[in-house]
N, C-alpha and C positions, 0 to 999 in steps of 0.2 A: 496301365499296370494292373495285373490280376488282383481280384478282391482279396485273395489269400495273402498277397504281399502287403496290402494295406493293413490287414489284420496283424501281420507280423510286425509291421512298423508301430502299430498302436501298442502291441505287447512290449516291444522294445522301449517305447517312450514311457510306459508304466514302470518298467524295471529301472529305468534311469531317473524316474520321478521328475520328468520334465515339467509336469503340470505344477509342481511346487517351486520351480526355478524362478528366482526374482525377475529375470529378464522376460520370461513368458508372462508372468503376472503384470509386468509393465506394458507389454504389448497389448494385453487385454484391459489395461487401466483398472486393475483390481488393487485395492488397498483396504486394510482392516477386514479382509475377507469378503468385501463387497465390490461388485462391479459398478464403476462410476459412469460407464457408458450404457445407456438403456436401449440402444438400437438393437433389436433382435438379429438384424442382418450382419451386425458386427460381432455379436456374441455367438451367432449361429444357433440361436435359441433364446429363450427368455433369459434375462440377466442373471437369474438365480440358478441356472443349470450348473454353474461351477466351472473352474478352470480345466478340470480333467475332461468333462464332456465336450467343452469347446475344443480342446486339443484333439480329441478323437474325431470330431466332426471336421476340423481343419485338415487333418491327415487324409481323411476320406475324400475331401474335395481336391486337395493338392495332388494326390496320387491315384485318383479315380478317373471316372469317365469325363468329369467336368474340369480336368486339370488345366486346359488351355485358358479358360476364363478365370479359374480360381487363382492362378498365379498373378494375374493382372489385378485381382481384387485384394489379394493378401501377399504382396511381394516380400514384405518384411518378415512375415511368419514363415514363408518358404525359405528365405535366406537363413533364418536362425535355426529352424528345424533341420534343414539340410546339413548345417554345420554340426549340430548335436548328434544327428543320426548317421552321419557319414554317407549321405546320399548325394547324388549329383543334382545340380540345380537346373531346372528347366529354363530355357532362354526367355527373355522378356521383350525381344525386339518387336513382337507383334502387338504389344500393349501400347497402343498409340497415345492414349492419355498419359500414361506413365512416362513415356519417352519425351513427350512434349513438356511435362512438368520438370523432368531432370535437365532438359536443355534450357528451359526458361529460368529455373531456379537452381543453379549449380550450388553444391554444398562442399566447399573446401574448408571453411571455418564456420563456427556457430557461436553465438554469444547470447547470454541472458541480458535483456535490456529492461531496466527499471525506470519508469517514469514516476517522478515524485508525487506525493499525495496531492489530491485535488478535493478539498473538503466540500466543494459545492456539488459534487456528483456522487451519489451513493455507491456506484460500482467502482469508484476510484478513490474512495476515502483513505484507503491504505496503500495507494499507489497502484500502478498497473505494470504487469510483467508480460513481455512478449519475447519471441525468439527471433534473432537476426541470423539469416544464413547468407553467406557470401561466397563468391567464386568467379570464375571466368567462363564465358561462353565459347562456342566453337571458333569465333574470331578473336579470342583472347581479350575480349572487352570485360572489364570488371563489372559485376552485377551484385546488388545487395537487395534482399527482400525481407519483409517482416511477416512472421506467422503470428496472428493475433486471435484471441478467443474472448468474446464478450457477449453481453446481452443488451437488450433495449431497456434503458431505465428512464426514458423520457416521460415521466409522470410525476405529478405532485401528490398522488395518493400513496403515501409511504406505507400505511398498513397493508394495502393491496400488493404493493411491490414486495414487501418482506414476506407476505404470505406465499406469493407465487414463487419467489426465488429461494425460499427456505423449505417449503413443504411440497409443493407440486412441481416445481421446476419451471424455468422459462426457456424459450427457444434460444439455443446458443448459436452464435455466428463465428465460424472458423474461416479466417480470411488469409489470403496471400496477396501482398501488395508491395510495390516498390518501397524500400526502406525510407526513402526521402519523404514519403507522405506522412507517416506517423511522426517523424522527426519534426517536420514543419508544423504539424498540428500541436504537438506537445510544447515545442520550444517557443514558437512564435504565437500561436493561437491561444494556448492555455498557460504559457509562461511556466512550464514545469521542467525541472532539470531532468536530464537523461544520463544514466550511468550504463555503460556497456561492460559486461564481464565476459571476456572471451573464454570459452570452454576448452579444457585440455581433452582432445579427442584423437584417437588413432584411426587409421583408415577403415578397419572393419566397423567401428562404431559410427563413423560418418555415413557409411553406406546404409547401415541398418536404420539410422535416424531418418535419412532422406526417404527411404522406401516407406517407413512408417508414417511420415508426414503425408505421403500420397494416400495411404490407407485412410487416414483421418478425413481427407478431402471428400471421400465417398461415404462418410458416416453422418448420420443425424445425431447431433449432440444436444444434450439438455443441460442447461446452466443452473447450478445451485450455488447460491451466494456463499455458503459455508463449506460445502464438500466437493464441488466440482466447478471451479472458477478458473480464471487465467493462470493463477499460481499452480493449481492442481494439475491442469493439463500440461503445462510446461515442465512441471516436475516429473511427470511420467515420462516425457520425452527425454529429459536429461538422464533419468535413471536407466535408460537403455544402455548408456555408456558407463554409468556409475550406479550399479544395482543397489548399493546401500542407501541410496537416497529415496527409494520407492516408498518406504514407510517412515515418514517424517516424525520427529518427536512432537509431543503435544497434540492438541486437537485441531483447531482451526488453522489451516495452512494459509499464510499470507505471502504476498510477493517477497517481502524482506526475509521471511523464513526460508524460502527457497534459496535465495542468494547466500544467506548465512550458512545453511547446511551444505551448500555446494562448496563454499570457501573452506569450511571445516574439513570436508572430505578431500581437499586437494584438487577439486575439479575446475578451479579457476586458474587460467594461465596468465591473464593480464587484465587490467582495468583502465577504462577511459571514460572521462566525464565530459558532457556537453552542457555547460550551464546556460540557463535561460537568461536573456538580457536583463530582465527585471531583478532576478536573483543576483546577477553579477554586479549590477548597479548598487544594490543594497550592501553586498559584501565589501565592495571597494569603498563605499561610503564610510564604513567603519574603520578603514585604514588611514583616513585623511582628517585633518583638523577642519573645523567648520568653515574657516575663511577660505581654505583651499576648495572645499566642496562648492561654496557659493561662486567662486571664480570659475570653476568648471562649468557650472550650470549656465552662467552668463555667456561664457565662450561658446558653448554648444548652440545656444539659441541664436547667436550671431554668426554661427558657422566659422568661428575663428579658433585656432589652437589655443588652449589655455597657456598663459604665460609660463607657469611653473612646469609645464610638460616638457619643455626643452632642457630642463635641468637634469643632469646625469645622476640623479639621486633616487632612492626608493620612492619618495613622495612624488617626484616628477614622473616616474614611470606609472605609479598608481593614478595620478591625475590624467595621464594620457589614456590609460586603459578605461578609466571611468568615462571619459569623453566618448570613446569608441562605443562602449556598452550603452551609454545613454542615447547616442545617435541612433543605434540599432533599435533600441526600445521605442523611441519616438516613431521610427518608420513602421515597426510592427504594430503600433497602436493607431496607425493611420494619421499621425500628426506630421508626417514628413513624406514627401514623394520619394519614389525610388531613385530618381535622378539626383535629388539633393542629398539623400542619404549616401549614395555611392560617391558623389563628388567630395563630400566632407570626409568620408572614410578613406579615400585615396589621399587626401591632404594629410590626415592623421597618420596614415601608413607610411608616407614619405618621411614624416617627422620621426616616426619610430625607427626607421632604418638609419637616420642620421644620428639620433641621440641615444637610442637604446638597443643597438645591435646586439643580438645574442641573448637578450633577456626574454624570459617566458613567464607567463602567468599560469601557475598550476592550481586551477580551481578545485581539483580533486582532493587537495589537502585541507580545504577549508571545512567541508562537511563530509561525513562518511556514513551513509545509510547503514552499513554493516556494524557500526559502533553503537547503534541504538539498543536499548534494552529489549528483551524478548517481547512479543506482541500479545501475550496473555499474562494475567496476574491473578493471584489469590491472596487475600489478607484475612487475618483473624485478629481481633482486638477487643478491648474493653471500652465501653462508653458510659460515663456518668451523666445522668440527666436529673440534676437536683437530688432529690431523695431516692430516685430510681437508678438502677444500674443494669446494663445489658452486656452480654457477650455478642459481638457482631462478627458475622462471616460475610465476606464479600468476594464475588467471583466476576471477573471481567474477561470473557473468552477471547476478545479481540481488541487490540489497540491499547490506548493509554489514557491517563488522567492528567489534569493540568499540573499537579504537583510533581509528576514524574520528570525524569531527566530528558528534556527536549532540546538539548544543545545541538544535536545533529539535524534538527528540523529547520525549515525555513523561518518559522516563528514559534512563539509559545502557543501551543495548541493542545487540544484534548479531543479524543474521539472515543465514545463509549457505545458499544453495541451489545445489547442484551446483558447489561450489567445487573447482577442480582445481589441484593443485600438482605440477609436474614438476621433477626435479633431474638435472642433468648433472654427473657427477663430474669434477673437474679432474685427479685423480690416475689413476683407472682408466678414465676416459672412458665410463663406463656411464650410460645414461639409466634413471632409476627413478622410480616413483611416490612423490611426497612425501606426498600426501594426496588423498583424494576425499571431500569432505563432501557427502553426499546431502541432509542436512537438519541444520542447526545453529541453535539459538536460545539467546540469553542475555539476560536481563532483570534489571537491578539497580535495583529501585524503592526509593528511600529510605523507610524505615519512618517513619511519623509517628503521633502519638497520635490524630489525627482519623480517618484512613482506613486505618491499618495498612499492609499491603503486604508480600507475600513476594517474594523474589528467587530466581532459579533458572537452570539451564542444562540443555540437552539437545543431544546430538550423535550422529549416526548416519552411518556410512560406513566407508571404509578410512582409518583415522586413525593418526597417528604414535604408536607404542607404544615405550616404553623397553625395550631389550634388556639382558641381563646386563652387557654391556660399556658400557652407557649410550648407545650409539648408538640413533637412532630409525629404525624401519621401519614402513611403512604396513601395518596389519593390519585385518581386519574387526572393528569394535568399536562399542559404544554407551556413551556417557557420560551421566551425569545428576547433578544436585545441587539441593538446596533449602536456603534459609537466609534471612538478613536483611542489609539494607544500612542504613547510617546516614549522613546528611549531617552531617559534623562541622564543616564550614565551608561557606560559600557555594559554593565551587568544589572541595570535597574530599569524596569519598564513601569510606567504609570498609565492606567487606562480608565475610561469612563464610558458607560453604556446606558442608553435609554432603553429600559426593558419593560416587559409586561408579561403577565401569565393568565391563563384561563384554566380553572380547576373545578373539581366537583367536591362539594362538602355536603354535610347532612341536610342542609336546606336547599340544595340544588347547585347549579353551576354559577360561577361568579368570575369576574375579571378583577385584576389587581395591577396597578402600576408598580414597577419595581426597578427604579434607577439604581445603578451600581457604580461604585468607585473601587479601584484596586491597585495594589502595588506588588510587583514581583521582583525579588532580589535573588540573583544567582550568586552563590558563594563558593568558597574553595572546596575542593574535593567532591564536587557535584551536589553539595547541599543547596537547598532552595527554601526561601521564605515567601509566603503569600499572605498579604493583608487585604481583607475585603470588607466593604461596608455596603449594605443593601437596605433600602427602605421599601416596605410593603404597605401600599395604601389601604388594603383590606385583608386582614388576617382571618382566614377561615370563612370568608364571605361576609364578615361583619365590618361595619364602618369604624374600624379600629386601626389606627396607624401603628406599624411595628417597625422598630429599628433593629438591625441585626449586624453584629460585628463578628468577624472570623479571622483567626490567625492560625496558619498551618506551617509546620516546619517539617521538611523532608530531609531525612538523614540516611544516605546510602551506606550499606554495609559492604557490599561488593556488587558485581554485575547482576546478580540474581536476587539479592535480598536488600530490604530497606526497612526503616522505621518511619512512621508518620505520626506526628503529634499534632493535635487539633484542639483549639480553644474557641468556644463560641459564647457570645453574650447577646441576649435578646431583651428588649425592653419595650413595653407599651404602657400607656397610662395606668398607674396603680400596680404594676407587676413587672418583675424582672426574673431572668432565669440564666444560669450559667451551665455550660456543658463542656466536659473534658473527654478526650479520647486518645488512646494510644493503640496503634495497629502495627503488627508485623506483616510485611508485604513480601510475597515470593513471586518472582517472574518465571515464566516457563514457556 
């Protein structure tokens, strides 16, 4: 096509303001005015050249002398620009890699897939999001594939990991795999639940998404933990069909944010959940009395149907399903062979057909990730520290604290990334650092006889340390603990942790033993009470034992607002101190 025609197309695109169109910005992975893909071969120049310059470069390639190869490199851009400019599309039959991809991974339906949080892996602490594409091949065989984006986090050096993934970027891995592979890894290997949210897509959107997926396969991607992660990439893909989703609300985009925004925009057509066997065992445990649970456990270990499972009652059905889930869990944990698992499953399946025909277990109604509060929070409040008082501002850009509403999670847990607390003294007028939690995690999984379960906590940063006068000052520190939790009632958890901390004080680094006891009570209307006792063997590095009691009351106002009241009492030989605080918390 003559160069003049290319110039005319570029002028037409400028008049139509195509470079500002949300779909074009999604094709370039631009949000907040910034290109999230750094590969110059994708942006057709340095990432900072802008959407307009990339648009003009793309038109020059697609309708210039290099058109034959350019349409294979940017088939989604060609499709969209041809539609907007009223131009014919060049055929793609000569693009062998593209045609192989379309045949291998047909796209008739697409789903957002959320794998629940895994607190033991930094890259999956807020869950993982991938894209499932499904369709039929030329022989009409059903196929399903997973599009995943991740980085390598196999390191114990957390400061180095956060530095690379936040500031300089890490190599991103964009993969296409049979969908059965991540399902097996998450469900059986890591015991994480999987929720599938099928997207509402029309035919033009499906074609555009499939062609764009191929464009990404040819691109070098850089992973940033906060700004270009699995959630960000998938969100750009979904926004090709639903442009309002390209600029999400808030700052740090998490996997749950993508799903919540898609649901609010009407982009979700249906939902399906695949529960992990460990999670299913625990949830069914809660539906049965202790005697029935003991009976099921004995029966499974003897490979016999539980006696109560033949009863055509809700408890009989739950007992049968608990036996099936526990049988699978034992197999997935390597405690039962495939043959013995399968034989017992067939036995229980036959009993199900005889005694519980037509009954189904809808695990999706038990927990709903989309019902969790937003993943970022800001609080402002007042704290009295004896004769001193401070106004405290606290920002948590990602995830949640232990006092928050955790009813939709697998257990009571907390995850705090780069939480900042600033204090303004009311008496001396000084602004000081209250705390900076670089990484904090706490998981209190109730122990049960079927799946056991350890509880623990870990925290790293500039954390409040008790001084000799019992005032708290932020110091470099790391805390850790391991123990057990028990659910002593339906809404009451009791836990005990053997803990320790390493911190830096005026006289140097020191170690302190910090055992902890706690009680969590979930109350009506989403309210929650926390009672905690901790003993510090060395306060501020001195050989002084310190006892600390803390009572926290969480009072939700609505889905986005809450009040938190906190009382603390500290005592060491010859000195005691009380602290009161009241904070207003806003989720966003």
